N, C-alpha and C positions, 0 to 999 in steps of 0.2 A: 429520510434514508430508509431503504428497505432492508430486509433481513440479510440478503446476499451482500449488500454493501457493508453492513455492520460486521459480518464475518470477515470480510477482506480487511477492514480497518483494524479489527482486533488482531488479526494475523500479522499485519504490518507492525503494530506495536509490540507484539510478542516476539517476532523475529528480531526486531531492532534491539529490544531489551536483552535478547539472548546473544547479542554480539554480531549479528549479521548486518552488513552495511547496506545503505539505501540503494546503491546500484545493483547489488546482488539480489536484494528483495525484488526490485523492478524486473530484473532479468528472469527470476523464477516465475513471477506473475505472468510475464509475457510468454514464457515457455509453456505454462499451463493453460494459456488461452483465456485468462481471466480478464475481462474488459474493464476499462476505467468507466467512471460514471458517464462521461461524454463520448465513450467509444474510441478514445485515442489509445496511444501506446504508453505503457508504463516507462518511466525513466527515473533516475535517482532524484532529480529535482522535484518531481511530483510526489515521491515518497517523503522527502524532507518537508514539503509544504503540508502534507497531512500530519506529520509528526509535530510540526510547529503550530498547527491550528488548534486554538484553545477549545473549540466546540467539540473536538474529538476526544479531548482529555476528560 
């Protein structure tokens, strides 16, 4: 994982812990033009997978 990806994952965890829902986080990342690792679109399911993935914890 490169530094840009690390920043995005940290942001996702911080936003979620601040009470922002996964779909809202995905919407904001899309709005800001931040790409996923594979270049796809962000969605709530993708955010939840990251939050549940032990290697990101």
